[in-house]
N, C-alpha and C positions, 0 to 999 in steps of 0.2 A: 674713491673718496672716503676719507676717515670721518665719519659722522661725529664721532666724539671729539676729534680735534676741532672741527668747526664750531661745535657747541661750546668748547672751551674758550675759542677765539671771540665768539659772540658774548660770552659771559665776561670775559676780560674787558671787552669794549664797553660793556654796560657798567662794569664796576669803575672803570676809568671815568665814566660820565657822571655817575652818582655817588661814587665812594662807597665806604662800608658803613654808612649811616643806616638809621632805622627805616624800615619800609614806609612808615607813615610819612616821612619827610620827602619822599620821592616826587610827589606832585609839585611841592614848592620848589625843588632843585630843578625840575623840568621847565618851570616858568623862566629860569634864568639862563637856559641854554640858547645859543643862537640857531638860526634856521638849519644850517648845514648839520650841526651836532644833533638838533632834534631829529631830522630825518635819519641820521646815522643810528640813533637809538632805536627808532622804529625798525629799521632794517635788521639790526643786531637782535631785537626781541623777536622779530618774525623768523629769524633763523632758529633760534631756540624753540619757539613755538612748534614750528613745522618739523624740526627734527625730533622733538619730544612726542609729537603727535603720530609720527611714523612709527616710533618704537611702541607707542601705545596700541596702534592699530594691529602691528605685527603680533603683539601679545594676545589681543582680543581675538584674533583669528585662531589661535591655539586654544584659548579658553573656550572658544565655540566648538572646537573639535572635541574637546574633553567634556563637553556638556550637552551631547546629543541625546536624543529620546532612548536610544539603544543603551545608553550608560545607566539608565534609570536613576534610581536614588544615589548611586554610586558616582554620578558625574560631578565634575569640579563645581559647577554652579549649585547643584543640588545639595551637595553636602554642605553648602554655605547657606542653605535656606532659601534658594532662589529657584524659581521654576524654569528659568532659562538663562543662557549667557548674556542675552540682552538686558535682563533685569539685574544681573550682577554687575555688568559694566556701568549700567546707569547709577547704581548705588555707589560704586568706587569713584566714578569720576563726577558725580553730582550734576550730570548732563541731563537733558531731556530725553525722552524715550526715542524720539526721532534720531538725535545725534548718536545715541548708543547703538540703535540699529545701524546706522551707517557705519560706525566704527566696526561692528561685527561683519556687516557685509563686505567691507573692503578687506578686512582681516582674512575672511574666508577665502577671497580671491587672491590674496597673497600667498595663503597657504598652499593652495591648488597649484600655483604657478611655481613654487619652490620645492615640489616633491621631487627627490632625486631619482634619476633613471636607475632601474634595477640592474645589478651586475650580470654579466652573461654567465650562466651556470651550466654551460654545455659540457664541461668536463673533459676539454681537449679531445683526445682521439677516442674516447670511449663512446661508442655508438649507443650504448644502452643507457647513458646518462640522460636524465630528463632535460628537455629544452626549455629554457627559461622563457616566460612570457614577454612579449615585446613591451619595452617600456611605454608608459603612457605618453602620448604626443604632448608637446609644449602647448599649453593653452594659448589662445588667441590673444588673451589679455595680459600675457607675461610681461611685454613691454611697459604696460601702465604700471605694474607693481615695481619694476625695476625704476621708473622714473619717479614713482613716489619715495622710494627709499633713498634715492640720489638726490632728492630735493628739486627735481626738474617739474614735478607736479605737486600741487597741494592736494590734500584728502577732498576737497570740494571739486577741483578739477578732474581728479581721478574719478570720483563718482559721477559727474556729469558726462563723462566720456563712456564710462563702463555701463552706465544705466541707459545712456542714449542709444548706444550701438546694439545692446541687448545681445542675446545669444545666437549664433549663426544658425540659419535654418538648414536642414538637410532633406534630401529627397529619397528616392527609392533606391538608388544606387549608393547605400550608406557610405561605403568607405571612400569612394572617389568623391562624391558630393561633400562628405565631411572634410576632407582634407582641402578641397578647393574653397569652400566656405570659410574654413578656419584661416587659410592664408589671405583670403580677401579681407576678413575682419581684422586680422593682425596688421595688415598694411594700412587700412583705415585708422587703427589706434595709432600707429607709429606717426602718421601724418598729422593727426589731430593732437599729439603730444607736441609737435613742432608749433602747431598753431596757438597752443596754450600760452606761449610766451607773450603774445600780442593781443589775445582775446579776453573777454570777460568770461566768467563761469556760464552766464546765461548764453552767450553766443556759442560756446562749445557744446552746450546741451543741444541747442537747435541744430547746429552743424552735424552732431553726432547722430541725431534722429534722421535728418535729411540723408546722410550717408547711408544708414541703415536701409532707409526706404528705397533709395536708388539702387542698392545691392540687391534688395529683396522686393521686387515690385508686387509679387503675389502677396506676400505677407503684408505690404503696406496697403494693399486694396482691402485685405481682410480687416486691418486696423481701422481704415477709413470707415468700412461699413459698421463696425462695432461702435465707433463714435457716433455715427449717424444714427443707428437704432437707440443709442443711449441719450439722444437729444431730448430736452425736455424744458417746460417752463411751468412753474407753479406760483401760486400766491398764498399767502396766510397772513392772519392777524396776530401779532405778538401780545404779550401780556399787558402792554400799555395801550393796546387798541390801534397801533400803528399798522397799516397794510404794508406788507413787504412782499418782494418777489425775488425769484431765483432762476437763472438760466443755466443749462448745461448746453454748450454749443457743439455742433458738429464742426468740421474743419472750415467748410467754405462759409457757413454763417458766422463763425468767429472773425474771419478775415473781413467779411462784409461789415460787421459792426465796428471793428477796429478802423476800417476805412472811413466809415461814415463820421465817427468821433474825431479821428485823427485830422482829417480834412477840415472839420469845423473848428477845432481847438488848436490848430497848429501854431497860430501866433502866441497862444499861451504856454506851448510846450516847447518853445525854442525852434520853431520852424524857420524857413528861410524869410530873410527881409524882403519886402516888396518894393519893386521900382516904379510900378504904375502908381500914379497919386491916388486914384480912386481905390485900388486894392490897399495902399498904405493906409488910407483914411479908415477903411472898415477894420483893418487889423488893429489900428489904434483904438478903436471904439471896443473891440473885443478885450483888449488889454486893460481898458479902463472899466469894464464891466464890473460891478461890485460882487457879482455872483461868484461862487467858487467853481472850480473845474467840475466837481461832481454835480453841482446844481445846474451848470451849463449843459453837462451831457444828458442830465434827466431832462431838461427842457428840450433839448434836441430830440431825443428819442420820442417824447411826447408829441412833438411836432411831426415827426416822421409818421407815427402811428395814426395821428389825427388826418394827416394829408391823405394817406393811404385809405382810411376809412371813409373819407368823404369824396375822394375822386371817383370817376366812373371806371368800372372795370377795364375797359379797353385802355384807358389812359395809363392806369397803373401798371398793367402787364405789358403795355407796349413802349414803356420807357426802359432805357438802359439802366442796368443796376449800377450801384456805386463802383467807383473805379477800382475794382480788383485786378491788379496787373500781375500777370503770371509769366514766367520764363520757362520755356520748354525747348529742348534741342530738336533737331529735325527727325531724329530716331524716336523721340518721345511722341511727337506728333504722328508719325507713321503707326506706332504701337497703338495710340489712342484710336486712330482712324480704323484699324483693323480690329479693335476691340480686344487688344492684348493688354495685360496689366502694365501700367507705367505711372509715373508720377511727374508733376510739375513743381516748380519752386514759386513761392511768393516773391515779388521783386524786393520788398522792403525788409522782410525778416529772414529770408532764406527757409522758411518753413515748407513742408512738402503738402501738396493737395493731390487728390486722386485724378487720374489721367482723363477721366471723362469732363473734367473742368476745362480742359483745352478746347474741346468742342463747342461748350456753352459759351466760353468767353468769345470764341470766334463768331457765334451767332449774335450775341448781345453787344459786342463792342468791335472796334477795328482791331486788326492785327498788323504787326510790323516786323519784318525780317531784319535781324542784324547779323551780320558776317563777322565772325571773329577768327583770329589767327591761332596758331597752336598753343600760344601762350595765354589765350583768353582775352587778347586785346581787341576791341571792336575796331573795325576799319572806318575811316573817316567818311562821314556822311555829306561832307561838302559843306559850302556856303561860308565864306569868310565875312565875319560881322563882329560888332562889339560885344553882343551877348550870345551865348550859346543858344542854338535853337531847341524847341522841344524834342525833336528828334534825336539831337546830339545828346541831350540830357537823358533820354531813355537809354542810349548806348552807354554813357557814363554809369548810370545806375546799374546796368547789367554788368559792367566791369567792376565797379568799386564796391557795390553793394551798400553803401552808406559812407559815413565820414571815415576818411582813411587814416586819421590819427589813432595810433594804438590805444586800445582799451576804451574808445568812444563808441557808444552804442546807437548813436543817432542814425536812424534809417536814411535811405536815399531821398525819400520825399520830403524829409526836413533839411537836406543839404543845399548848399550853393556851390556853383561851378567856378573854381578858382583858375585863372590864367597863371601858370607857372612862369610865363614870360610875360611881363607887363605889357598889356595892349597899347599902353601910351608910348612904349619904347619899341613898338613894331612888332609885338607879339602876336601870334596867329590865334584865331578861334578854332583850333583844331583839337579833336578828342585826344590825340597823343599829347598835347600840351595842356590838357585840362584835367582837373581832378576835383572830386567832391569833398567839401569840407562843412561841418556843421557851422552855423553862424557864430557859436563861441570860439571855435578853433580858427575860424576865418579871421575873426577880429584879432585874436591872439597873434596870428602870423603877422598881420599888418602892424600892429601896435608894438611888437616886441622885436622886430628885426629878423623874424624868422623868414626862411626861404626854402622853396622846394625846387629840386633840380631833377632832371632825368636824362639819361643817354640813350637815344633811340627808343627801342621797346622795352628797356631794362626796368627795374624797380624805381619808383619814385624815392628820392631821399630827401629827408627833412633836416635842414641845418639850423641849429639853434645857438645862439652866442654861448660860448662857454661849455658846450656839451658836445659830445662826439655825433657824427652824423648818424641818423637813424633811417633805416629802411621802412617804408609804408607799404606792407603786403596788402593785397586786395582780399576782401572778405570771401570772395566767391571763387578764387582760383582753384582752391582744393576741391570745390564741388564740381567744377567743370572737369577736373581729373576723373570724377567719378561718373560723369553725366550719362555715358553710354555703356557703362560696364555692366557685366554679369559676373557672379562670383566664381570666375575661372582664372587661375594665376596667370595665363598667358596673356590676359587682358588687363592686368593690374597696372601696367605702366602706359601713360599717355603716349600716343604716337609722337615721334620726334619730328 
């Protein structure tokens, strides 16, 4: 790819749209563009911004290499009156310190991945010639840098994957373990690059952290413990006399709070529409409530605390906790039972939880076994009816992970099950013929003539008038690829 040719083409398209007038007139000109031209302008401008940012990041990495502590006052940044490369980049770009730090961090990763291998200096047949040191191995994140420079990743996507996966862990057998871990992390990075085309940055970060924990369960257990030890709640009075509070959650507590608030406020946050008249009426009452979402959440938490404080201890500790639903493979269940490090996934977000949560959930709530095929498709749980059963919805949630429309971040609990074959025309209420969609996209589908098709167990395909067909990848398929892996190359590919 010729990055400068792409930039020139984008610049030409923008000049054609706006002419050579003064920059001050651009907003007024944009008002006169039709919808297609307006979107074309955004795409062309994005091409320029992303290409320019890639060049700036590459240069920032070199600036950092020339501004190390070892360089002292002779460093590039220091010569220009700055303490660090970050400070210099922030001054040059007018960005925040956080943005400048990200520029330097990604630039350093690019620089590390671009170091050329040293030539063989063995000297032919001269046995006395020194043997050159082996070239440094290709970093696990090299594919991320290549994707950034080719335009396949934005800097935000690169950073989400790079920071989410973190550095591979090594064991006592340094050489073998380091190679195995590097290969595993490299494969994870390449798969997440593919996911980036249809995922939000937030989803990529969550997926990258989940993959890291699945590949490194011992490290995951250590990180879980560190966050548990860091849990806290404090209150203080600000200068205006307002009493305030702050939580630092551990992993399980965070999911519990999210579940409680999410369940209570789902109708206000775009959750599924209700078929039952009583539930629909209660949802409408919540919609009509004059309180803000933050006020509702506060009142809800106060009610929960008040109920716990007033209830008898046996009643409090004998009740089931809020519906935290976790997904764990059979291997993970076996590891948890035997006390080995492992992780489970939160159904709605795909975030990881420590393996011991599997046992506590089994004690506090019911469990359900869902059998999936090698492609991650749940097998039908039976029962032909107009509506999908709760058991079928669980299976759909495990397979889909949320709304299947690309870039939609609605979790499974906020979604509705859609029949791709209309029930009124003989469609079956089977898992293979159902798909999760959030209410917004579900209504879009019916109102705008969209339709979804599927051949057998292949991908669902979205058809929209005037647009090419679009595959609807599942959010969790990649994660099941990693579900029972350890960082050994021979296990990196899922069984066929």
